[in-house]
N, C-alpha and C positions, 0 to 999 in steps of 0.2 A: 684612474681618468676622474677629474672633479669637473662635475656638472656646473656649467655656468648659469646663473641665474638674472632673470632680468632686471634690470636697474630699476629702483625704486624712486619713483617721481616725487617732488617736495608736495606736502599738503599744501591744496589750494587753499588762497585765503577766506576765511568766512566772510559768507555772503550777508546782506542786510538781514535782521531778525523776521522770521516770518510775522505776519500782521495777525495782531490778537483776533480770535473769532467774533465777528460782530454778534451781537444779540438779536433773538429771533423777533422778528417784526409783530406789530400786533394787529391782528385779523379783525377788520370789522365788516359787519353786516349791517347794511341801512334797508329798512324797511319802510317804504313810503309811496303811497300813490299818486303824489303830486310831483310829476317829470320836473318841472321848472325848479321847485324846492331841493328835490333830491339831486339834480345834476349839481346845484350848486354846493349842496354838501360834499358830494363826492368829490368836486374840485377841491373845495375847502382840506379835506382827509388827507387826500393824495399829494398835497402839496409838501408833507410833512415827511422825511424820508423811512421814519420807523412805522408808518402806518400802511396797511394793505386794505383795499376796501373792494367790497363787495355790494352790489344791489339788487332789490327784487322790489315789486311794487304792489305785493298782496300777502295778506297773512297765512294761507295755505302754502304758497311757495317757501316763504321765509321757514315754516315750521322744516320743511323738507331739506332746503338748503343746509340751516342751521345744523340738522342732523347730520348730513354729509360732511359739510366744510368744518363743522366745529370751532367758529369762529372765538376770540376772546371776547369779544362785545358785540350786542346787537344795539342798534340805534333804531328805537321801536316808535312809528307813530302811530295813535291810538284810534283813530275812526277811520275804517277803510272800509271799501265794500266786502260783502262776505263776512270771513273770521276777523272778528275785530282784535285792535291790538293787545287789549288784554287777552282774550282766550289764545293768540298766538304766543304772549308772554309766558303764561301759566304753561300752556303744551311745552316750550323750549325748555321753562326752568325744570320741568318734571321730570325729562329725559336727560338733561344736559346741565345740571345744577352748577356747574362750574362756570357756564357762560352768563356773564353780566349783561342784564338787558337794561339800557339807559333809554327812558321815554323822552321823546323831543316831539312835543305837540303843541296846538294853539290852544287846549282846553286847559282849564286851571279850577274847575269847579271840584269840590270835595268828592263827588262820587267818582269823578275820572281818575284823581289823585289816590284815593284810598282803594279802589279796585286794582290800581297799577301796582300799589304796593304789596295790596294782598297776593297779587298774582306772581310776586317775586321779583320787580321791577327794582335794580339798586341805586337807581337815579330817576330824576324828574326834571326836565327843563324844558323853557317854552321856546317856541318857535322865535321869539322876538330875542332872546338871547345873542349877545354877541360871539363874535367869530372866536375871542380869547375864551369867554365861558364856555363854549361847546368843547373846544380843545381841552380845556381843565377838565370840563365834565367827563370826557373820555378818558382822559389818562388817570382820572382819580378812580373811576369805577375798574379800569383795568388794574388798578394795584388793589382792587377789593373793598375801597372805600366807597360808601353811600354818598351822593351827593344829590342838591335838591336847590331849586333856584330860588333867589330871596322870598319871593312871594308865596312860591309853594312851602319852603321851611316856615314861614308866617302861619299859613293855614294848617299846618301839622302842629304847631306850638299852640295857637288857638283852640284847636282842637280838644288835644288833650288837657289843657287848662280849664276848660268850660265846666262851670258846676255840674256836677252829676255825669260826667264824659263816661267815668270810670265804671260807676256802679249800674249806668243802663245797659252796657254791654252785656251784664249776666243775663238781663232780662230777653228773652226769645232768641236764644244764641244761633237758632238757624236762620235768623235773619242776617243781613249785611247793616253795617252801621247807618248806611243812607236808608235802608227800607226799615230801620226801627225810628229814624228822625223823622221820616214819612209817617209811619204808624201813630208817632206821638201826637204829631198834629193833627190826623184823622180822628183821633181821640178827643183832641181838643173841638172837633166839630168843624174844622176848616175844610174847605172844598178844594178840589183838585187845582184850581186856578190860584186861590190864595196861596195854597203849598209851594207850586211852582215860583210865585213872586218871592215868599220868604227866604228859599232855599235857591234861587238864582236858578233854576231848572227849566228845561222846556215842559210843555203841558204833556208831552207824549211821554217823556223820561218818567213824569210822575204817574201817569196812567199804568205805566209797564211796571213802576215799583209798586203800585197798589194791586195789581193783578198777581205779581210775585207774593207778595204779601198774604193774598187771600188762598193762594195756592200751598204756601208754605205752613199756614196757621190753619190750614184746612177749614175755611170758612167760607160760608156761599155768598156772603154781600156785606157791605159796609157798615150796616147795623150790629151785625155778629162780630167782625172786628173791634170796633169800638167796644162792644161789652168785655172780649178778651183781653184787650189792652188796657182798660180802666181798672180790670180786676188784677191787672199784672203792677198797678202804680203809674202807669204812662197818661199822658191827658191831662196833667194838674196844671 
């Protein structure tokens, strides 16, 4: 007895090819305490199909969310209540160095710029930047490229092109670049008010810098700081 076998059906025609797997979206964390500006930024970035946006309004929350979410980019304001954007940047980059931080702020003074760069920011744009500039900056940082607005780039170039900029960096290495500039002017006998005008800083910022200098150099007053500075070649 021969067993019957089920008839084999003709092969079904091949369907359309499977769509290619889409690239992973770029995840962005916005940190800004100004709700109107933050809302506009969220709207701008969310309109791009390859960008996924999360927002927070302060530094401590940014540190926590960045650690949990592991975004590709953090867009960071600098001056916020509590922990500053510089401190938040430093904490995020220290624990997650692969996260690119793009500073987006209204402050373009040397102290803010170089503090952010030292903290690990890969880019620095001003809030007056156009939408196209912001999108270009986000995509540049996402690919590992450093990006700076035209004004900021010129400040960096001017700083390193200034006579004596490199040699003075070796003097009092415990001081920041800004603190060395302030100390140099202190050693020239300038008052805090004059230093503030010459460096385009607020008097409060100068006072804070002078206080930090005293602490780091372990001197009790301005006169002792001047003596140490002049012995090191500052104040000429």
